[in-house]
N, C-alpha and C positions, 0 to 999 in steps of 0.2 A: 504493500498500499504505499503509495507515494505523498500522501497528506493525511492530516487526522479527521477530515473531513470527505474522506473519498464518497462515503454514501451518497453526499449530497452533490457529487462531481459526475458529469457525463465520463462513461469509462471507454478510454480509446483502447486500441490493442496496440502495443508496446511489445516486440520481440526482440529479444538478446540473440545474434547470429554470430558464428565464428567468421572471423575475417582473417587469410592468410596470405601473406606474400612473402618474398625473399628476405625483406629485414626482420617482421615480426608477426606474431599471430595476437590476435586480439580480438573482444568481444563487440558488436557494434548492434545498437540499438535502433530496431526500424519501427517507427511509429507510424500505424495506419489510422488515418482519421476517414471513415466511410460517410460519405456525403451524397443525397440523392436529391437536397436542394443546396441553394447558394445558402450561404452562413456568414454573416461578417464577424462572428466570434473566432472563425476559426485560425487566425493567426494568433490572438490570445491565447486559445485552449492549448494548441499546441505547443507555445512557448512555455505556459503554466506546467505541463504534463513533463516537459522536457526538463525544465528546471527543478521538477519534485524529483526527477529521476536522478539529475546531478548532486541533488542535496542527501539522498539516500546513501549514493555512492561516497560523498564525503563523510556521512556521519559511520558507513561501516569503516571507511580507511582510519577515523580517529578512534574506533573501537580496537585497532589493532594493537598487539604488543609493541613497543619500541626496541629495536629502532624499526621504525616504519619505512616502506619505500617510499620513494618520491610519489606526489600526488598527483595524477592526472586524471582528467574528465574523459567518460566514455563516451565515442561519437555517439551523435545520434543522428540520424536521416528521417525526418518529417515528411510523410507522403499523404498529401491529400486524393484519396481515390473516390473522385466525384463522377458518379453514374448516370447523371441526367443527361436527356437528348438536347439541352441548349448549354451554350457554353458559361463558364461561370460568372457571374455578374455580381459579385461582392468584392469585400477587400482582401487584401493579399497580402499585406504586409502591416506591422506594429504602426508604422507611420502613418498610414492612412486610417488609423483608427483613432488617433490622437484629435484632440480639440482645439480651440485658439489657445493662444498666439502661434500662427502659421510658422513665426519665427523659430520656435523651439522643436520644431519636426526634425531638424538633422541629429537631434540626440537621442531620437528614438534609437533601441536597438536595430540592428541591421538583422531583423528575423522575417524570414519567409520560407513556409513550406514548398515543398517542390508538389504542384499541382497536375495529376494524372488525368486528364480532361477527356472523358469516354467520347463526347460530341466532337473531339476534334480527330478521332480514328477512323480512318474508312473501314466500312464492317470487312473487306475482300485482306485488307490487312492482318484485323483482328482473327478472323479464320485460319491465317498462317502461322499466329505464334502459338500454337501448340493447344493442347487440351481444355487445361482451364480457362482459356481465352473463348472457349466458342460459346459458353455461357453469356459472357461479356459483349459477345457478337449480338446475340438475340436481343439483349438491353439497349443496344446501340440502334436496333432498327424495329424497336418493339412498336412504334406508333407510325410504320409505313403501310401500305396497302397489302392486303390478303395475300395475294400472289407473290410479291415481294418478300414477305415475312416467312412462307411457308418454303419457298426457295432456299433460303437462309438457314431455315430451322435443319431441312432436308441434308445440306452440305454439312451444318454442325455437326448432327448425328452421326454421318458419315465418317467426320473426322475423327471422330472416337474410337470406331474398330480398331485401327490396329494397336489399343491399347486393351481389348476386350479380354483375351486371354491371358496376357502377359501380367496384366495389373488389374483383374476383375473388380475387385473393391473399388478401386478408382475409377473405374470408367462405371460401376453401378452409380455411385455417388453423383459424378458428373452428369450422367444422363438423367436420372431423378431430378435434379436441379433445372436442366433444362426442359423437362416436361412439365414440371410444376411451375416453372414461371412462365412458360407459354401458354399454360392452360388458363393460369391467373390473370396474366396480362392482356391476355385477346378477348374479344367478345366471346358470350356464351356461344352462340352460334358455330363459332371456328372452334371449339377447345376438344372436338374429336379429332381433327385433321393431324394434330403433332401426334396423337399417340398411335394413328394409323402409319404415320411415315415412320415411327422408332420402331413399331413391330415388324414391317415390312422390311426395313434396315436391319433387323436382328432376329430373324425368324425363329432360330435355335432357341430365343430366350424369351418368347412370346408372353410365357406366363410372369416372367421377372420384370418385362416390361409393362405388362398390366399393372402389376403391382404398384409399380414408380409412377404411373399415371394418374393412381388413383389420388382423387382431390381431399383436402381436409374434411369437406362437409360429406362427402360419399362414405370416407373411413368411419366419420362417426355415425352416420346412418347406418352403415352396415354394423358396427359394433353395438349399436342400440337395438337393433333387430336381433341380433345374436344373444343381448342379454335376455330380451324379452321371451324368446323362444327358449332359452334355458330356465326362465323362470316358469314359463307355462309348463314345460315338460316335468321339471321337478313337482310342481303342484300337483298336477296329474297323476304322476306315479304314487306320492304320498297319501292322497286322496283316495286312488284305488287300493293300495294296502291297507288303509285305515278302515275303509268300509269292509274291508273282507276280512281283517285280523284285527279289528278295534284300536288300541293303543301301539306304537313303534318303539321298538328299541332306543334309545338316546344314540346307541354307537350307529344304528342302521340310519336314523335323522339323519347326523352329520355326515353320512357315505352319500347320501342322496344330496345335501347341499354342497357338499364339498366337489362334486362332479361335473364339471365344465364341458363335458362330452355330450352334445345334445344326441348323438345317433346312439350313444351308450345308452341314455336315458329311454331312448324310445325303444331299443330292445329290449329293456329291463320291464318296461311297461308291457310289451308284448307277453313277455316270460309270465309275469304277475297276472295277467288275464286268465291263465291256466294254472295257476298255482293254487294247492289244496291245503299246504301248511307253509307258514311264515319261516321256520325252521329248513326249507329247502329254497328260500331264496338266495339267490347268488347274483354276482356281477358276472 
C-alpha cells in the first residue's frame, strides 16, 4: 500500500518487472492507468502513485541495517492506456493543471505520462501486433458498421488460431474476451454473428466456444433455472417418500438436500415410486 488512505484512492496497476542489460539488472515499475474516457486528473494521479511508490522504497531503504548501500530511486514508466475511439482531449502534464498566475507554471514538475491512444492506431496495425492486440482491434472499430466490424472480428479470431494448441489456456482467455466484448458492445440483433464466426473458425472446439460466448445474463438465467429444477426435484422426492413412509431419517434428508445432480434425483424419484420399504432406498 503506497499511502495510508489507499482505500479512498483509485487503484492503478503498478507492476515491477526485471530489466537487464550489459551494465546492470534492475526492477522497473510499469504504471498502467486504464482510461475509457478523458480525465483531467490523470497527470496528478500518476504522479501521486509514483511518488508513493518512491516513498515506500525510501522507507524500506531506511529500515535496512547499516552500512546501507547508496539510495537510488527505482525507475517508473507511467503509461496511460486510453481505449476510447476519439483522441485524448484533456490535460497531459502537471503544468496544464495549474491555475494562475501563468508566470509560475515553469516551476511545475516536468511530469507527463506516456499516452497510448487507441484511436491513433490503425486496425490493420493492431491485428499484426500479436494475440493480445486482437481484442484492442475490436475496441478500436467497435462503432463502425456491421460488415466492417464482423470482418475485423473474423480476422482477429483467426489470428488466435496459431496459439490454440500450444497455449490453449491463453487462447481460451483471449477468445472469451473477444466474444464477450463483441456481444456486449454491438446491438442485440448482431450478437449471434460473432458466436457463429468463432464456432466456424474453431470447429473442433464448438462446445468450448459456446461456453465462452455465453453472456452474463444467459449464465444467470441458466443458473437460476438449474437451482429451480433442483429445488422442485428435491421437494418432489421428499414428498413422495414422506407420503409412503411418513417421516424420513435426518441422514436421508441431508443426502437429498445435498445432491446437486438433477438427473440423479429424478432417477431416485423413479425408484421411489416402486419402493416398498424405505430401508431399500439407495442412490
